[in-house]
N, C-alpha and C positions, 0 to 999 in steps of 0.2 A: 750660107746655103751652100757653100764653096765644103762646106766636113761629108754637107751628105752628101756629095755625088760620089760614085764610088771612077775606079783613075785604071779602069778600063771602055773600049769600045767606045760608042758614039758616048757616053758620056764623057771620056777623055777630051775632048774637044772640044765640047761644052763649060769642062773645069779648064781646057785651056785659054779660051777667047774669055771666062771671067774674070779667070786672074791677066790676062793682059787689060784690058779696061779698068782694075783693080791699081793696076801696073802706070796706068795713062790718068786715071786720076793724082792718086796718091802725089808727095810733092817733098821737095824736099824736104823743108817748112814740117809739116805736117810729120814728120819723117824723125829729123830733132826734134820739137814739140814732145812728141807721146816721151821720146827716149829720154829727154828732163825731165818731165810732170811722175815719170817713172820711177827712177831710184829714193831708196829711202838712203837716208846717215845714218846708219848704226853707231853708237856711245857706247862707252861704257853704264852700263850701274848702280857702279860699288867705285871704287880705285882700287885700280890693277895695281899689283902687287909688284916692288922693283927683284929680279933674278937673288940681290942679295939677302931680303927677305926672306925670297923662298929656299934655299938651298937648304939641303940641311933636316928640312923638317920632319923626316919621315923616318930617318936616323931610330930613333927613341924606338920605335914602332917593328924593328924588326927587328929578328932574334935566328939565330938558327933550331937549324932543323930539331937536337933531342930537346928543345924547350916547344914542340909541339906534343901530342894527343893524337895516337895515335885512333884512336876507340874512338874519338869525339867528332862526329862529321858537322862541318863547319865551311857554312859561304857567306864568301867576303859581300858587305857589304860598304855599299859606296855612297856618302851620303857628299853630295853636287853642292849641296844649299849651303855649311859652313860658311862663312867670313871669314877670309882669309888675312 
């Protein structure tokens, strides 16, 4: 109901009363319980590679400007699904 009340004029007083009543009703235990149940643990869906395994993997794909064709229009495609 609070989200439907404007925060000006006579509604401001009504809004403040609703907030004050809510603050009286809520306890620390309620807040802690809500914080603990709302958390989710993110775990990797696949093995995370070590840095030493990733360094230098893109080097074979890097070339000089002269190797590019100025007549072709090319769009970079990024495959985020590829397993590392």
